[in-house]
C-alpha positions as CSV (number, residue, x, y, z in Angstrom):
1,X,36.8,-35.3,-2.3
2,X,35.7,-33.0,-5.0
3,X,39.1,-32.0,-6.2
4,X,41.6,-34.9,-5.5
5,X,39.1,-37.9,-6.3
6,X,40.4,-40.8,-8.0
7,X,38.1,-42.2,-11.2
8,X,36.3,-44.7,-8.6
9,X,35.3,-41.6,-6.5
10,X,34.5,-39.6,-9.7
11,X,32.2,-42.5,-10.7
12,X,30.4,-42.0,-7.5
13,X,30.0,-38.4,-8.2
14,X,28.3,-38.8,-11.3
15,X,25.3,-40.0,-9.0
16,X,24.8,-36.4,-8.8
17,X,23.3,-36.2,-12.4
18,X,22.5,-39.8,-12.9
19,X,19.7,-40.8,-10.5
20,X,18.8,-44.3,-10.3
21,X,18.5,-46.7,-13.2
22,X,15.2,-47.4,-14.6
23,X,13.7,-50.2,-17.1
24,X,14.4,-49.0,-20.6
25,X,11.3,-50.8,-22.0
26,X,7.9,-49.0,-23.2
27,X,5.4,-48.2,-20.2
28,X,2.1,-49.7,-19.6
29,X,-1.1,-48.4,-21.2
30,X,-2.2,-45.4,-19.3
31,X,-5.7,-44.7,-18.0
32,X,-8.2,-43.1,-20.4
33,X,-8.0,-39.6,-18.2
34,X,-4.2,-39.6,-18.1
35,X,-4.2,-40.7,-21.9
36,X,-6.2,-37.6,-22.5
37,X,-3.6,-35.4,-20.8
38,X,-0.8,-36.9,-22.6
39,X,-2.6,-36.4,-26.0
40,X,-3.0,-32.9,-25.0
41,X,0.6,-32.2,-24.2
42,X,1.8,-33.8,-27.1
43,X,-0.4,-31.6,-29.3
44,X,1.1,-28.5,-27.7
45,X,4.6,-29.5,-28.8
46,X,6.8,-26.7,-30.3
47,X,10.1,-28.0,-31.7
48,X,13.1,-25.8,-30.7
49,X,14.7,-23.5,-33.3
50,X,18.4,-24.4,-34.2
51,X,21.4,-22.2,-33.6
52,X,24.4,-22.2,-35.8
53,X,27.7,-22.7,-34.2
54,X,30.6,-21.2,-36.5
55,X,33.5,-23.1,-37.4
56,X,36.8,-22.8,-35.6
57,X,38.7,-23.7,-32.7
58,X,37.7,-23.5,-28.9
59,X,39.2,-24.1,-25.6
60,X,38.1,-27.5,-24.3
61,X,38.5,-28.9,-20.9
62,X,40.4,-27.2,-18.0
63,X,43.9,-26.2,-16.9
64,X,45.2,-28.0,-13.7
65,X,44.8,-26.0,-10.7
66,X,46.2,-27.4,-7.5
67,X,46.3,-24.2,-5.0
68,X,42.7,-23.5,-4.9
69,X,40.7,-26.7,-4.1
70,X,37.4,-25.1,-4.0
71,X,37.6,-22.4,-6.6
72,X,35.3,-22.5,-9.6
73,X,38.2,-22.7,-11.9
74,X,39.7,-25.7,-10.3
75,X,38.9,-29.0,-12.2
76,X,36.1,-31.0,-10.7
77,X,38.3,-34.2,-11.5
78,X,40.9,-35.3,-13.9
79,X,38.4,-36.2,-16.6
80,X,38.4,-32.7,-17.9
81,X,42.3,-32.6,-18.1
82,X,44.0,-31.4,-20.1
83,X,43.0,-28.1,-21.7
84,X,43.5,-27.5,-25.5
85,X,42.1,-26.1,-28.5
86,X,39.9,-28.3,-30.7
87,X,38.6,-27.5,-34.3
88,X,34.9,-28.1,-35.0
89,X,33.3,-27.5,-38.3
90,X,30.2,-25.6,-38.5
91,X,27.1,-27.3,-36.7
92,X,23.8,-26.5,-35.6
93,X,22.3,-27.2,-32.2
94,X,18.9,-26.8,-30.7
95,X,18.5,-23.5,-29.0
96,X,16.4,-25.3,-26.1
97,X,16.3,-28.7,-24.5
98,X,13.7,-31.2,-26.3
99,X,10.5,-30.4,-24.6
100,X,8.1,-32.8,-22.9
101,X,5.6,-32.0,-25.4
102,X,7.8,-32.9,-28.3
103,X,9.0,-36.0,-26.7
104,X,5.7,-37.4,-26.0
105,X,4.4,-36.6,-29.7
106,X,7.4,-38.6,-30.7
107,X,6.3,-41.6,-28.6
108,X,2.6,-41.3,-30.0
109,X,4.3,-41.5,-33.5
110,X,6.2,-44.4,-32.5
111,X,3.2,-46.2,-30.8
112,X,5.0,-46.4,-27.5
113,X,3.5,-45.5,-24.2
114,X,5.8,-43.1,-21.9
115,X,7.6,-45.1,-19.2
116,X,5.7,-45.9,-16.0
117,X,7.8,-43.5,-14.1
118,X,7.1,-40.6,-16.4
119,X,3.3,-41.4,-16.4
120,X,3.5,-41.5,-12.5
121,X,5.1,-38.1,-12.6
122,X,2.7,-36.3,-15.0
123,X,-0.3,-37.7,-13.2
124,X,1.1,-36.7,-9.8
125,X,1.9,-33.2,-10.9
126,X,-1.4,-32.6,-12.7
127,X,-3.8,-34.1,-9.9
128,X,-1.8,-33.0,-6.7
129,X,0.0,-29.7,-8.0
130,X,-2.6,-28.6,-10.6
131,X,0.0,-28.1,-13.2
132,X,-1.6,-27.5,-16.8
133,X,-1.0,-29.2,-20.1
134,X,0.5,-26.1,-21.3
135,X,3.2,-25.8,-18.7
136,X,4.0,-29.6,-18.9
137,X,4.5,-29.2,-22.7
138,X,7.3,-26.8,-22.2
139,X,9.0,-28.7,-19.5
140,X,12.2,-30.5,-20.8
141,X,11.9,-34.0,-21.7
142,X,13.0,-36.5,-18.8
143,X,13.1,-40.3,-18.0
144,X,14.5,-40.6,-21.7
145,X,16.7,-43.3,-22.5
146,X,20.0,-42.4,-24.6
147,X,18.6,-44.8,-27.4
148,X,15.4,-42.8,-27.3
149,X,17.0,-39.3,-27.3
150,X,18.9,-40.5,-30.4
151,X,15.9,-41.8,-32.2
152,X,14.0,-38.6,-31.6
153,X,16.7,-36.9,-33.1
154,X,17.1,-39.2,-36.0
155,X,13.3,-38.7,-36.8
156,X,14.0,-34.9,-37.1
157,X,17.0,-35.6,-39.4
158,X,19.3,-34.6,-36.7
159,X,21.4,-36.4,-34.1
160,X,22.7,-36.1,-30.7
161,X,25.6,-33.6,-30.3
162,X,29.2,-34.8,-29.5
163,X,30.5,-34.1,-26.3
164,X,32.9,-31.5,-27.9
165,X,30.3,-30.0,-29.8
166,X,28.1,-29.6,-26.7
167,X,30.9,-28.1,-24.6
168,X,31.6,-25.5,-27.5
169,X,28.0,-24.6,-27.5
170,X,27.9,-24.0,-24.0
171,X,31.1,-22.1,-23.3
172,X,31.9,-20.4,-26.5
173,X,35.5,-20.3,-28.3
174,X,37.3,-19.0,-25.0
175,X,36.5,-21.6,-22.4
176,X,34.0,-19.8,-20.4
177,X,33.6,-21.0,-16.9
178,X,29.7,-20.9,-16.9
179,X,27.5,-20.6,-20.0
180,X,26.8,-17.0,-19.2
181,X,30.3,-16.1,-17.9
182,X,32.1,-16.0,-14.6
183,X,29.5,-14.8,-12.4
184,X,28.5,-17.4,-9.7
185,X,25.0,-19.4,-10.5
186,X,21.9,-17.9,-9.1
187,X,18.3,-18.7,-9.8
188,X,18.2,-16.0,-12.5
189,X,20.7,-17.7,-14.3
190,X,20.0,-21.4,-14.1
191,X,17.4,-23.9,-12.4
192,X,19.8,-25.8,-9.9
193,X,20.1,-26.8,-6.3
194,X,16.5,-27.9,-5.7
195,X,15.4,-30.8,-3.7
196,X,12.1,-32.8,-3.3
197,X,12.0,-35.7,-0.9
198,X,9.9,-37.6,-3.6
199,X,12.2,-36.7,-6.4
200,X,9.4,-34.5,-8.0
201,X,11.5,-32.4,-10.6
202,X,11.6,-28.7,-10.0
203,X,11.8,-27.6,-13.7
204,X,11.8,-24.6,-15.8
205,X,10.4,-24.0,-19.2
206,X,13.0,-25.0,-22.1
207,X,12.9,-21.4,-23.3
208,X,13.3,-19.5,-20.0
209,X,16.0,-18.2,-18.3
210,X,17.4,-15.6,-20.9
211,X,20.0,-14.3,-18.7
212,X,21.7,-17.6,-18.5
213,X,22.1,-18.2,-22.2
214,X,25.4,-19.4,-23.6
215,X,27.4,-17.3,-25.9
216,X,25.6,-18.6,-28.8
217,X,22.4,-18.0,-27.3
218,X,21.4,-21.5,-26.1
219,X,19.1,-21.9,-23.2
220,X,19.8,-24.2,-20.0
221,X,23.3,-25.4,-20.9
222,X,23.6,-25.4,-17.1
223,X,21.0,-26.9,-15.0
224,X,17.1,-27.8,-15.7
225,X,17.9,-31.4,-16.7
226,X,21.5,-32.7,-17.8
227,X,21.9,-33.9,-21.3
228,X,22.9,-36.9,-23.3
229,X,25.6,-36.3,-25.9
230,X,26.6,-39.1,-28.8
231,X,29.6,-40.0,-27.2
232,X,30.7,-42.9,-25.0
233,X,32.2,-41.4,-21.9
234,X,35.8,-41.7,-21.8
235,X,37.6,-40.7,-18.7
236,X,40.8,-40.1,-20.1
237,X,39.7,-39.2,-23.6
238,X,40.6,-35.5,-23.5
239,X,44.4,-36.7,-23.3
240,X,44.4,-38.5,-26.7
241,X,41.3,-36.9,-28.6
242,X,41.9,-35.9,-32.2
243,X,42.4,-32.1,-32.7
244,X,39.5,-31.9,-35.3
245,X,36.0,-33.0,-34.8
246,X,36.7,-35.4,-32.2
247,X,33.8,-38.3,-32.3
248,X,34.3,-39.6,-28.8
249,X,35.5,-43.0,-27.8
250,X,34.7,-46.0,-30.1
251,X,33.0,-48.0,-27.1
252,X,32.4,-47.7,-23.2
253,X,29.9,-48.5,-20.4
254,X,28.4,-45.1,-20.0
255,X,27.3,-42.4,-22.4
256,X,28.5,-38.9,-21.9
257,X,26.0,-36.4,-20.0
258,X,26.7,-32.8,-19.6
259,X,25.4,-29.7,-17.8
260,X,24.2,-30.5,-14.4
261,X,20.5,-30.5,-13.6
262,X,17.7,-29.2,-11.2
263,X,19.1,-31.3,-8.5
264,X,22.7,-30.4,-9.1
265,X,24.9,-28.2,-7.0
266,X,26.9,-25.2,-8.4
267,X,30.1,-27.1,-9.3
268,X,28.2,-29.5,-11.8
269,X,27.0,-26.5,-13.7
270,X,30.5,-25.7,-15.0
271,X,30.8,-26.0,-18.5
272,X,33.9,-28.2,-18.2
273,X,32.5,-30.7,-15.7
274,X,31.9,-33.8,-17.2
275,X,29.7,-36.9,-16.3
276,X,28.2,-40.2,-17.7
277,X,25.4,-42.6,-17.3
278,X,24.3,-46.1,-18.5
279,X,22.4,-45.6,-21.9
280,X,19.5,-47.6,-20.9
281,X,18.9,-45.5,-17.7
282,X,15.6,-43.4,-17.1
283,X,16.2,-40.4,-14.7
284,X,14.2,-37.3,-13.5
285,X,17.5,-35.4,-14.1
286,X,18.4,-36.3,-17.6
287,X,17.1,-34.8,-20.9
288,X,18.7,-33.9,-24.3
289,X,18.6,-31.7,-27.2
290,X,19.8,-32.5,-30.9
291,X,22.3,-31.3,-33.3
292,X,23.2,-31.5,-37.0
293,X,26.4,-31.1,-39.2
294,X,26.2,-28.2,-41.6
295,X,26.4,-28.7,-45.2
296,X,28.8,-25.8,-45.6
297,X,32.6,-26.7,-46.1
298,X,35.5,-25.6,-43.9
299,X,39.2,-25.4,-44.5
């Protein structure tokens, strides 16, 4: 079902990274003890440095492969076809996923409480698993809606990356299979393939896994949390996208989500594998990072 699925089957496969939809509204007021931890985590926030991605063409998408149904180079589904070169102007992208500390600091600035799902998770890992505020501050943000991700980036004078920008940052100019190359994923390269019966995320610090960095030096472009992109998800968009700075479809039902998460199997870590999710969804498997256009000019 992985290789020869129709779009309806592809939509089902997106559940691998999407999780279950949650209410997009603000959470309830936390208890005083939890509030102290939330404040402590927020105060430890460390924004990510940004990495410059140079202007130029890159290989986007995948070539069709029909004779190796379980090979890593075979398309996950038709949404990543056809492969072609796309030009992107110079831009910058966060080296690391936005951290939980930075996300909680943003919510405090907006005078919003974290969602009830996130409060429950934080309280659980603090009280049951003795996870420290310092460790939690370096987790990736999660249970974040697309609008919250967008608003946090805007507050930093940045934006969410387009799907094409995300893909180039993940794979380099020559269409790398995984961010680190062609080696099969393993625990030293990415956080993936984890499972917990209560959906407690098994996460790594946003600045960890040096061996799994992308060609431009970005961490966790595969695994840890999947990441919101700016674009609406278009199942056939690669077939008609413009050749320079594609902005994504003008409308849609889902927003693009890329990169696979701590729960994903290996195929979801491919740099070309695409997915999407309802923009008002909160999930333990989806976070984000920010980008911004460069002021330099290109030919």
